[in-house]
All heavy atoms as TSV, in Angstrom:
chain	resi	resn	atom	element	x	y	z
A	1	LYS	N	N	123.882	125.305	113.301
A	1	LYS	CA	C	124.623	126.363	113.755
A	1	LYS	C	C	125.483	125.838	114.929
A	1	LYS	O	O	126.601	126.187	115.015
A	1	LYS	CB	C	123.762	127.503	114.325
A	1	LYS	CG	C	124.545	128.720	114.648
A	1	LYS	CD	C	123.601	129.930	114.884
A	1	LYS	CE	C	124.307	131.171	115.177
A	1	LYS	NZ	N	123.415	132.219	115.424
A	2	PHE	N	N	124.958	124.994	115.774
A	2	PHE	CA	C	125.708	124.380	116.920
A	2	PHE	C	C	126.914	123.638	116.449
A	2	PHE	O	O	127.985	123.666	116.923
A	2	PHE	CB	C	124.825	123.553	117.915
A	2	PHE	CG	C	125.470	122.883	119.016
A	2	PHE	CD1	C	125.594	123.747	120.117
A	2	PHE	CD2	C	125.869	121.769	119.009
A	2	PHE	CE1	C	126.246	123.087	121.341
A	2	PHE	CE2	C	126.501	121.079	120.088
A	2	PHE	CZ	C	126.717	121.752	121.217
A	3	LEU	N	N	126.604	122.815	115.457
A	3	LEU	CA	C	127.602	121.941	114.893
A	3	LEU	C	C	128.744	122.594	114.101
A	3	LEU	O	O	129.814	121.951	113.883
A	3	LEU	CB	C	126.961	120.898	114.030
A	3	LEU	CG	C	126.014	119.805	114.675
A	3	LEU	CD1	C	125.343	118.988	113.664
A	3	LEU	CD2	C	126.840	119.053	115.738
A	4	SER	N	N	128.561	123.861	113.793
A	4	SER	CA	C	129.586	124.650	112.984
A	4	SER	C	C	130.694	125.229	113.932
A	4	SER	O	O	131.440	125.799	113.403
A	4	SER	CB	C	128.943	125.671	112.149
A	4	SER	OG	O	128.330	126.682	113.002
A	5	LYS	N	N	130.517	124.997	115.277
A	5	LYS	CA	C	131.491	125.621	116.188
A	5	LYS	C	C	132.209	124.534	116.907
A	5	LYS	O	O	132.203	123.394	116.551
A	5	LYS	CB	C	130.736	126.548	117.170
A	5	LYS	CG	C	129.993	127.628	116.430
A	5	LYS	CD	C	129.237	128.513	117.376
A	5	LYS	CE	C	128.686	129.642	116.707
A	5	LYS	NZ	N	128.038	130.588	117.714
A	6	ALA	N	N	133.051	125.000	117.848
A	6	ALA	CA	C	133.781	124.055	118.621
A	6	ALA	C	C	133.003	123.459	119.745
A	6	ALA	O	O	133.490	122.438	120.270
A	6	ALA	CB	C	135.043	124.822	119.288
A	7	ASP	N	N	131.807	123.860	120.035
A	7	ASP	CA	C	130.970	123.199	121.121
A	7	ASP	C	C	130.849	121.668	121.018
A	7	ASP	O	O	130.941	121.072	122.000
A	7	ASP	CB	C	129.542	123.878	121.119
A	7	ASP	CG	C	129.679	125.402	121.452
A	7	ASP	OD1	O	130.873	125.898	121.787
A	7	ASP	OD2	O	128.631	126.006	121.469
A	8	PRO	N	N	130.535	121.084	119.813
A	8	PRO	CA	C	130.324	119.691	119.775
A	8	PRO	C	C	131.639	119.028	120.031
A	8	PRO	O	O	131.631	117.927	120.715
A	8	PRO	CB	C	130.058	119.310	118.324
A	8	PRO	CG	C	129.782	120.675	117.626
A	8	PRO	CD	C	130.250	121.773	118.500
A	9	TRP	N	N	132.804	119.538	119.665
A	9	TRP	CA	C	134.064	118.920	120.062
A	9	TRP	C	C	134.340	119.014	121.607
A	9	TRP	O	O	134.812	118.006	122.132
A	9	TRP	CB	C	135.275	119.668	119.304
A	9	TRP	CG	C	135.004	119.410	117.930
A	9	TRP	CD1	C	134.622	120.295	116.884
A	9	TRP	CD2	C	135.381	118.321	117.188
A	9	TRP	NE1	N	134.663	119.776	115.647
A	9	TRP	CE2	C	135.180	118.416	115.773
A	9	TRP	CE3	C	135.947	117.008	117.439
A	9	TRP	CZ2	C	135.309	117.586	114.747
A	9	TRP	CZ3	C	136.101	116.043	116.389
A	9	TRP	CH2	C	135.832	116.278	115.085
A	10	LEU	N	N	133.910	120.064	122.212
A	10	LEU	CA	C	134.169	120.165	123.631
A	10	LEU	C	C	133.274	119.129	124.411
A	10	LEU	O	O	133.741	118.529	125.282
A	10	LEU	CB	C	133.704	121.581	124.038
A	10	LEU	CG	C	133.686	121.989	125.473
A	10	LEU	CD1	C	135.139	121.995	125.961
A	10	LEU	CD2	C	133.014	123.310	125.829
A	11	VAL	N	N	131.967	118.935	123.941
A	11	VAL	CA	C	131.139	117.972	124.575
A	11	VAL	C	C	131.671	116.541	124.301
A	11	VAL	O	O	131.712	115.759	125.201
A	11	VAL	CB	C	129.703	118.085	124.010
A	11	VAL	CG1	C	128.786	116.909	124.457
A	11	VAL	CG2	C	129.124	119.435	124.348
A	12	ALA	N	N	132.197	116.328	123.090
A	12	ALA	CA	C	132.773	114.945	122.749
A	12	ALA	C	C	133.972	114.688	123.618
A	12	ALA	O	O	134.150	113.560	124.152
A	12	ALA	CB	C	133.160	114.912	121.328
A	13	GLU	N	N	134.783	115.673	123.795
A	13	GLU	CA	C	136.133	115.468	124.629
A	13	GLU	C	C	135.656	115.224	126.066
A	13	GLU	O	O	136.271	114.422	126.744
A	13	GLU	CB	C	136.932	116.654	124.622
A	13	GLU	CG	C	138.082	116.622	125.492
A	13	GLU	CD	C	139.083	115.461	125.160
A	13	GLU	OE1	O	139.227	115.148	123.901
A	13	GLU	OE2	O	139.818	115.007	126.071
A	14	ALA	N	N	134.572	115.915	126.604
A	14	ALA	CA	C	134.114	115.670	127.986
A	14	ALA	C	C	133.487	114.357	128.036
A	14	ALA	O	O	133.726	113.547	129.160
A	14	ALA	CB	C	133.054	116.773	128.402
A	15	ILE	N	N	132.799	113.804	127.046
A	15	ILE	CA	C	132.317	112.436	127.187
A	15	ILE	C	C	133.442	111.419	127.221
A	15	ILE	O	O	133.490	110.479	128.058
A	15	ILE	CB	C	131.328	112.223	125.974
A	15	ILE	CG1	C	130.069	113.031	125.999
A	15	ILE	CG2	C	131.035	110.730	125.886
A	15	ILE	CD1	C	129.373	113.069	124.556
A	16	GLN	N	N	134.322	111.557	126.230
A	16	GLN	CA	C	135.467	110.603	126.117
A	16	GLN	C	C	136.351	110.524	127.360
A	16	GLN	O	O	136.861	109.534	127.815
A	16	GLN	CB	C	136.248	111.002	124.882
A	16	GLN	CG	C	137.376	109.896	124.710
A	16	GLN	CD	C	136.882	108.594	124.279
A	16	GLN	OE1	O	135.709	108.404	123.717
A	16	GLN	NE2	N	137.691	107.577	124.548
A	17	GLY	N	N	136.687	111.763	127.951
A	17	GLY	CA	C	137.517	111.793	129.027
A	17	GLY	C	C	136.857	111.857	130.370
A	17	GLY	O	O	137.643	111.923	131.437
A	18	GLY	N	N	135.591	111.768	130.511
A	18	GLY	CA	C	134.907	111.768	131.783
A	18	GLY	C	C	135.006	113.187	132.454
A	18	GLY	O	O	135.112	113.181	133.593
A	19	HIS	N	N	135.074	114.249	131.750
A	19	HIS	CA	C	135.258	115.585	132.272
A	19	HIS	C	C	133.901	116.280	132.502
A	19	HIS	O	O	132.841	115.859	132.007
A	19	HIS	CB	C	136.081	116.438	131.305
A	19	HIS	CG	C	137.370	115.795	130.890
A	19	HIS	ND1	N	138.422	115.620	131.766
A	19	HIS	CD2	C	137.828	115.384	129.791
A	19	HIS	CE1	C	139.464	114.979	131.241
A	19	HIS	NE2	N	139.081	114.924	129.956
A	20	GLN	N	N	134.024	117.363	133.267
A	20	GLN	CA	C	132.928	118.355	133.410
A	20	GLN	C	C	133.163	119.514	132.538
A	20	GLN	O	O	134.359	119.780	132.164
A	20	GLN	CB	C	132.820	118.634	134.868
A	20	GLN	CG	C	132.524	117.564	135.742
A	20	GLN	CD	C	132.584	117.944	137.172
A	20	GLN	OE1	O	133.332	118.930	137.574
A	20	GLN	NE2	N	131.950	117.374	138.235
A	21	ILE	N	N	132.250	120.259	132.182
A	21	ILE	CA	C	132.424	121.455	131.262
A	21	ILE	C	C	132.061	122.708	132.169
A	21	ILE	O	O	130.958	122.784	132.702
A	21	ILE	CB	C	131.462	121.465	130.108
A	21	ILE	CG1	C	131.922	120.326	129.186
A	21	ILE	CG2	C	131.606	122.717	129.285
A	21	ILE	CD1	C	131.074	119.976	128.037
A	22	ILE	N	N	132.980	123.728	132.097
A	22	ILE	CA	C	132.781	124.874	132.830
A	22	ILE	C	C	132.286	125.921	131.803
A	22	ILE	O	O	133.041	126.214	130.798
A	22	ILE	CB	C	133.855	125.455	133.601
A	22	ILE	CG1	C	134.283	124.431	134.643
A	22	ILE	CG2	C	133.609	126.862	134.075
A	22	ILE	CD1	C	135.608	124.727	135.284
A	23	THR	N	N	131.047	126.583	131.969
A	23	THR	CA	C	130.504	127.486	130.982
A	23	THR	C	C	129.612	128.425	131.462
A	23	THR	O	O	129.068	128.218	132.682
A	23	THR	CB	C	129.810	126.626	129.766
A	23	THR	OG1	O	129.135	127.541	128.828
A	23	THR	CG2	C	128.610	125.793	130.383
A	24	PHE	N	N	129.456	129.604	130.834
A	24	PHE	CA	C	128.423	130.621	131.391
A	24	PHE	C	C	127.239	130.483	130.750
A	24	PHE	O	O	126.157	131.098	131.075
A	24	PHE	CB	C	129.069	131.978	131.096
A	24	PHE	CG	C	130.074	132.479	131.957
A	24	PHE	CD1	C	131.424	132.727	131.562
A	24	PHE	CD2	C	129.871	132.679	133.415
A	24	PHE	CE1	C	132.360	133.197	132.342
A	24	PHE	CE2	C	130.879	133.056	134.289
A	24	PHE	CZ	C	132.191	133.336	133.751
A	25	GLU	N	N	127.045	129.451	129.678
A	25	GLU	CA	C	125.806	129.238	129.114
A	25	GLU	C	C	124.815	128.522	130.045
A	25	GLU	O	O	125.315	127.817	130.950
A	25	GLU	CB	C	125.959	128.327	127.911
A	25	GLU	CG	C	126.579	128.964	126.628
A	25	GLU	CD	C	126.613	128.074	125.441
A	25	GLU	OE1	O	125.966	127.112	125.423
A	25	GLU	OE2	O	127.239	128.531	124.475
A	26	GLU	N	N	123.536	128.839	130.037
A	26	GLU	CA	C	122.508	128.228	130.873
A	26	GLU	C	C	121.713	127.304	130.110
A	26	GLU	O	O	121.422	127.445	128.915
A	26	GLU	CB	C	121.588	129.393	131.473
A	26	GLU	CG	C	122.429	130.370	132.316
A	26	GLU	CD	C	122.766	129.891	133.678
A	26	GLU	OE1	O	122.056	128.937	134.123
A	26	GLU	OE2	O	123.754	130.261	134.206
A	27	PHE	N	N	121.096	126.317	130.861
A	27	PHE	CA	C	120.186	125.365	130.225
A	27	PHE	C	C	118.970	126.115	129.794
A	27	PHE	O	O	118.523	127.095	130.463
A	27	PHE	CB	C	119.813	124.359	131.387
A	27	PHE	CG	C	118.872	123.389	130.827
A	27	PHE	CD1	C	119.287	122.214	130.262
A	27	PHE	CD2	C	117.491	123.503	131.011
A	27	PHE	CE1	C	118.440	121.202	129.839
A	27	PHE	CE2	C	116.488	122.588	130.669
A	27	PHE	CZ	C	117.064	121.389	129.988
A	28	VAL	N	N	118.443	125.814	128.550
A	28	VAL	CA	C	117.181	126.407	128.047
A	28	VAL	C	C	116.069	125.378	127.896
A	28	VAL	O	O	116.492	124.213	127.697
A	28	VAL	CB	C	117.471	127.045	126.614
A	28	VAL	CG1	C	118.484	128.186	126.865
A	28	VAL	CG2	C	118.097	126.123	125.633
A	29	PRO	N	N	114.949	125.820	127.899
A	29	PRO	CA	C	113.916	124.764	127.797
A	29	PRO	C	C	113.830	124.083	126.504
A	29	PRO	O	O	114.296	124.648	125.514
A	29	PRO	CB	C	112.647	125.586	127.982
A	29	PRO	CG	C	112.985	126.932	128.452
A	29	PRO	CD	C	114.592	127.146	128.125
A	30	GLY	N	N	113.252	122.854	126.489
A	30	GLY	CA	C	113.209	122.047	125.237
A	30	GLY	C	C	112.511	122.834	124.032
A	30	GLY	O	O	112.792	122.456	122.974
A	31	ASN	N	N	111.711	123.722	124.282
A	31	ASN	CA	C	110.928	124.508	123.188
A	31	ASN	C	C	111.747	125.598	122.625
A	31	ASN	O	O	111.190	126.334	121.735
A	31	ASN	CB	C	109.531	124.889	123.566
A	31	ASN	CG	C	109.583	125.873	124.775
A	31	ASN	OD1	O	110.617	126.199	125.239
A	31	ASN	ND2	N	108.349	126.489	125.064
A	32	SER	N	N	112.949	125.887	123.114
A	32	SER	CA	C	113.831	126.875	122.625
A	32	SER	C	C	114.426	126.568	121.297
A	32	SER	O	O	114.695	125.428	121.051
A	32	SER	CB	C	114.932	127.166	123.661
A	32	SER	OG	O	115.814	128.193	123.156
A	33	SER	N	N	114.609	127.667	120.436
A	33	SER	CA	C	115.188	127.439	119.133
A	33	SER	C	C	116.769	127.319	119.238
A	33	SER	O	O	117.371	127.091	118.201
A	33	SER	CB	C	114.632	128.456	118.151
A	33	SER	OG	O	115.120	129.646	118.625
A	34	LYS	N	N	117.269	127.770	120.365
A	34	LYS	CA	C	118.691	127.766	120.576
A	34	LYS	C	C	119.174	126.538	121.180
A	34	LYS	O	O	118.494	125.874	121.932
A	34	LYS	CB	C	119.090	129.000	121.376
A	34	LYS	CG	C	118.704	130.313	120.863
A	34	LYS	CD	C	119.220	131.438	121.635
A	34	LYS	CE	C	118.769	132.669	120.995
A	34	LYS	NZ	N	119.642	133.835	121.427
A	35	VAL	N	N	120.406	126.077	120.758
A	35	VAL	CA	C	121.015	124.921	121.259
A	35	VAL	C	C	122.155	125.264	122.149
A	35	VAL	O	O	123.059	126.069	121.704
A	35	VAL	CB	C	121.444	123.967	120.130
A	35	VAL	CG1	C	122.190	122.703	120.723
A	35	VAL	CG2	C	120.476	123.648	119.162
A	36	LYS	N	N	122.118	124.906	123.472
A	36	LYS	CA	C	123.154	125.335	124.254
A	36	LYS	C	C	123.959	124.148	124.772
A	36	LYS	O	O	123.398	123.144	124.967
A	36	LYS	CB	C	122.548	126.104	125.502
A	36	LYS	CG	C	121.800	127.462	125.123
A	36	LYS	CD	C	122.754	128.415	124.659
A	36	LYS	CE	C	122.001	129.693	124.386
A	36	LYS	NZ	N	122.915	130.753	124.043
A	37	ILE	N	N	125.233	124.416	125.203
A	37	ILE	CA	C	126.094	123.549	125.644
A	37	ILE	C	C	125.459	122.599	126.873
A	37	ILE	O	O	125.574	121.362	126.922
A	37	ILE	CB	C	127.499	123.984	126.165
A	37	ILE	CG1	C	128.310	124.437	124.850
A	37	ILE	CG2	C	128.369	123.030	126.829
A	37	ILE	CD1	C	129.567	125.120	125.236
A	38	PRO	N	N	124.857	123.219	127.858
A	38	PRO	CA	C	124.364	122.482	129.015
A	38	PRO	C	C	123.234	121.458	128.534
A	38	PRO	O	O	123.132	120.395	129.084
A	38	PRO	CB	C	123.747	123.531	129.928
A	38	PRO	CG	C	124.591	124.627	129.572
A	38	PRO	CD	C	124.887	124.763	128.154
A	39	ASN	N	N	122.395	121.836	127.544
A	39	ASN	CA	C	121.381	120.944	127.092
A	39	ASN	C	C	121.962	119.737	126.394
A	39	ASN	O	O	121.623	118.562	126.596
A	39	ASN	CB	C	120.533	121.549	126.012
A	39	ASN	CG	C	119.638	122.738	126.732
A	39	ASN	OD1	O	120.283	123.865	127.065
A	39	ASN	ND2	N	118.362	122.482	126.939
A	40	VAL	N	N	122.993	120.026	125.422
A	40	VAL	CA	C	123.618	118.803	124.730
A	40	VAL	C	C	124.405	117.989	125.659
A	40	VAL	O	O	124.368	116.735	125.550
A	40	VAL	CB	C	124.467	119.442	123.588
A	40	VAL	CG1	C	125.272	118.263	122.928
A	40	VAL	CG2	C	123.688	120.185	122.623
A	41	ALA	N	N	125.166	118.633	126.547
A	41	ALA	CA	C	126.057	117.913	127.425
A	41	ALA	C	C	125.196	117.021	128.459
A	41	ALA	O	O	125.497	115.925	128.679
A	41	ALA	CB	C	126.946	118.764	128.218
A	42	GLY	N	N	124.012	117.483	128.915
A	42	GLY	CA	C	123.191	116.784	129.834
A	42	GLY	C	C	122.636	115.521	129.096
A	42	GLY	O	O	122.370	114.522	129.817
A	43	ASN	N	N	122.381	115.725	127.782
A	43	ASN	CA	C	121.832	114.547	127.104
A	43	ASN	C	C	122.876	113.509	127.049
A	43	ASN	O	O	122.408	112.252	126.816
A	43	ASN	CB	C	121.369	114.919	125.682
A	43	ASN	CG	C	120.117	115.756	125.683
A	43	ASN	OD1	O	119.301	115.603	126.486
A	43	ASN	ND2	N	119.977	116.575	124.616
A	44	PHE	N	N	124.067	113.729	127.147
A	44	PHE	CA	C	125.075	112.633	127.127
A	44	PHE	C	C	125.605	112.408	128.578
A	44	PHE	O	O	126.770	111.736	128.741
A	44	PHE	CB	C	126.262	113.127	126.273
A	44	PHE	CG	C	125.764	113.079	124.721
A	44	PHE	CD1	C	125.451	114.206	124.177
A	44	PHE	CD2	C	125.783	111.880	124.137
A	44	PHE	CE1	C	125.067	114.188	122.854
A	44	PHE	CE2	C	125.387	111.865	122.692
A	44	PHE	CZ	C	125.009	113.009	122.033
A	45	GLY	N	N	125.023	112.925	129.643
A	45	GLY	CA	C	125.435	112.636	130.968
A	45	GLY	C	C	126.753	113.429	131.396
A	45	GLY	O	O	127.416	113.048	132.455
A	46	VAL	N	N	126.933	114.544	130.739
A	46	VAL	CA	C	128.116	115.322	131.137
A	46	VAL	C	C	127.593	116.531	131.899
A	46	VAL	O	O	126.645	117.238	131.602
A	46	VAL	CB	C	128.834	115.944	129.846
A	46	VAL	CG1	C	129.989	116.980	130.235
A	46	VAL	CG2	C	129.421	114.856	128.987
A	47	GLN	N	N	128.227	116.675	133.112
A	47	GLN	CA	C	127.804	117.896	133.970
A	47	GLN	C	C	128.523	119.205	133.530
A	47	GLN	O	O	129.603	119.194	133.096
A	47	GLN	CB	C	128.273	117.502	135.345
A	47	GLN	CG	C	127.831	118.545	136.440
A	47	GLN	CD	C	128.331	118.263	137.795
A	47	GLN	OE1	O	129.218	117.315	138.017
A	47	GLN	NE2	N	127.888	118.948	138.811
A	48	THR	N	N	127.637	120.205	133.725
A	48	THR	CA	C	128.065	121.510	133.362
A	48	THR	C	C	128.138	122.371	134.584
A	48	THR	O	O	127.222	122.175	135.363
A	48	THR	CB	C	127.388	122.284	132.135
A	48	THR	OG1	O	125.946	122.345	132.570
A	48	THR	CG2	C	127.557	121.499	130.863
A	49	LEU	N	N	129.096	123.246	134.686
A	49	LEU	CA	C	129.210	123.996	135.961
A	49	LEU	C	C	129.377	125.545	135.443
A	49	LEU	O	O	130.085	125.705	134.443
A	49	LEU	CB	C	130.307	123.647	136.789
A	49	LEU	CG	C	130.392	122.105	137.217
A	49	LEU	CD1	C	131.818	121.849	137.758
A	49	LEU	CD2	C	129.433	122.013	138.311
A	50	ASN	N	N	128.982	126.468	136.314
A	50	ASN	CA	C	129.296	127.757	136.079
A	50	ASN	C	C	130.642	128.170	136.726
A	50	ASN	O	O	130.936	127.764	137.806
A	50	ASN	CB	C	128.108	128.650	136.758
A	50	ASN	CG	C	128.244	130.208	136.546
A	50	ASN	OD1	O	129.172	130.719	137.076
A	50	ASN	ND2	N	127.546	130.762	135.720
A	51	LEU	N	N	131.435	129.067	135.981
A	51	LEU	CA	C	132.807	129.401	136.593
A	51	LEU	C	C	132.680	129.978	137.973
A	51	LEU	O	O	133.472	129.664	138.866
A	51	LEU	CB	C	133.480	130.392	135.625
A	51	LEU	CG	C	134.807	130.904	136.009
A	51	LEU	CD1	C	135.733	129.710	136.127
A	51	LEU	CD2	C	135.400	131.983	135.104
A	52	PHE	N	N	131.767	130.797	138.234
A	52	PHE	CA	C	131.649	131.530	139.506
A	52	PHE	C	C	131.260	130.417	140.599
A	52	PHE	O	O	131.832	130.492	141.747
A	52	PHE	CB	C	130.549	132.516	139.557
A	52	PHE	CG	C	130.885	133.770	138.580
A	52	PHE	CD1	C	129.944	134.217	137.713
A	52	PHE	CD2	C	132.116	134.370	138.537
A	52	PHE	CE1	C	130.226	135.213	136.849
A	52	PHE	CE2	C	132.430	135.306	137.783
A	52	PHE	CZ	C	131.450	135.772	136.816
A	53	SER	N	N	130.541	129.464	140.396
A	53	SER	CA	C	130.346	128.373	141.280
A	53	SER	C	C	131.502	127.607	141.616
A	53	SER	O	O	131.783	127.097	142.726
A	53	SER	CB	C	129.091	127.555	140.913
A	53	SER	OG	O	129.355	126.758	139.826
A	54	VAL	N	N	132.319	127.318	140.573
A	54	VAL	CA	C	133.429	126.571	140.768
A	54	VAL	C	C	134.464	127.305	141.633
A	54	VAL	O	O	135.031	126.827	142.476
A	54	VAL	CB	C	134.106	126.326	139.366
A	54	VAL	CG1	C	135.489	125.657	139.477
A	54	VAL	CG2	C	133.259	125.236	138.617
A	55	MET	N	N	134.584	128.598	141.317
A	55	MET	CA	C	135.506	129.400	142.099
A	55	MET	C	C	135.050	129.530	143.548
A	55	MET	O	O	135.819	129.376	144.544
A	55	MET	CB	C	135.504	130.928	141.521
A	55	MET	CG	C	136.205	130.983	140.237
A	55	MET	SD	S	136.091	132.584	139.365
A	55	MET	CE	C	136.708	133.751	140.611
A	56	GLU	N	N	133.760	129.621	143.866
A	56	GLU	CA	C	133.222	129.649	145.197
A	56	GLU	C	C	133.501	128.267	145.914
A	56	GLU	O	O	133.854	128.380	147.157
A	56	GLU	CB	C	131.656	129.893	145.168
A	56	GLU	CG	C	131.017	130.163	146.483
A	56	GLU	CD	C	129.514	130.459	146.329
A	56	GLU	OE1	O	129.189	131.020	145.394
A	56	GLU	OE2	O	128.749	130.158	147.366
A	57	ARG	N	N	133.199	127.251	145.284
A	57	ARG	CA	C	133.348	125.948	145.873
A	57	ARG	C	C	134.873	125.743	146.302
A	57	ARG	O	O	135.149	125.069	147.298
A	57	ARG	CB	C	132.973	124.818	144.909
A	57	ARG	CG	C	131.574	124.710	144.697
A	57	ARG	CD	C	131.131	123.554	143.779
A	57	ARG	NE	N	129.816	123.618	143.376
A	57	ARG	CZ	C	129.262	122.879	142.402
A	57	ARG	NH1	N	130.076	121.846	141.880
A	57	ARG	NH2	N	128.069	122.976	142.021
A	58	SER	N	N	135.766	126.221	145.405
A	58	SER	CA	C	137.245	126.035	145.741
A	58	SER	C	C	137.732	127.016	146.762
A	58	SER	O	O	138.853	126.890	147.178
A	58	SER	CB	C	137.992	126.130	144.375
A	58	SER	OG	O	137.979	127.567	143.933
A	59	GLY	N	N	136.948	127.982	147.068
A	59	GLY	CA	C	137.409	129.056	148.158
A	59	GLY	C	C	138.195	130.107	147.528
A	59	GLY	O	O	138.813	130.887	148.166
A	60	MET	N	N	138.284	130.126	146.160
A	60	MET	CA	C	139.069	131.107	145.477
A	60	MET	C	C	138.511	132.500	145.740
A	60	MET	O	O	137.394	132.743	145.719
A	60	MET	CB	C	139.107	130.832	143.951
A	60	MET	CG	C	139.936	131.856	143.121
A	60	MET	SD	S	139.774	131.520	141.398
A	60	MET	CE	C	140.568	130.063	141.182
A	61	GLN	N	N	139.396	133.495	145.807
A	61	GLN	CA	C	138.914	134.855	146.131
A	61	GLN	C	C	139.833	135.676	145.220
A	61	GLN	O	O	141.070	135.534	144.986
A	61	GLN	CB	C	139.175	135.234	147.506
A	61	GLN	CG	C	138.391	134.580	148.561
A	61	GLN	CD	C	138.601	135.122	149.925
A	61	GLN	OE1	O	139.477	135.867	150.149
A	61	GLN	NE2	N	137.919	134.584	150.882
A	62	LEU	N	N	139.166	136.691	144.507
A	62	LEU	CA	C	139.804	137.611	143.674
A	62	LEU	C	C	139.848	138.985	144.437
A	62	LEU	O	O	138.850	139.530	144.924
A	62	LEU	CB	C	139.092	137.827	142.438
A	62	LEU	CG	C	138.895	136.547	141.541
A	62	LEU	CD1	C	138.035	136.791	140.208
A	62	LEU	CD2	C	140.329	136.099	140.991
A	63	THR	N	N	141.061	139.574	144.592
A	63	THR	CA	C	141.160	140.864	145.291
A	63	THR	C	C	141.669	141.837	144.182
A	63	THR	O	O	142.713	141.508	143.421
A	63	THR	CB	C	142.060	140.730	146.419
A	63	THR	OG1	O	143.379	140.156	146.193
A	63	THR	CG2	C	141.371	139.862	147.454
A	64	LEU	N	N	141.424	143.072	144.392
A	64	LEU	CA	C	141.856	144.167	143.508
A	64	LEU	C	C	142.868	145.041	144.388
A	64	LEU	O	O	142.686	145.198	145.516
A	64	LEU	CB	C	140.910	144.948	142.896
A	64	LEU	CG	C	139.874	144.243	142.044
A	64	LEU	CD1	C	138.744	145.076	141.589
A	64	LEU	CD2	C	140.678	143.670	140.879
């Protein structure tokens, strides 16, 4: 299921380009039946970040 989507291409591009991946997906334990981007990316040394943490680190503020 994981391989049928764009996720593997995203991880491959991050590996090739030395990028980080911003995603809302969370790391899941090794005994999980689901394959998540943070798990796969971590296996290849690619760092994943949550969008909200990136916004907070950058000092970005959203106002309505």
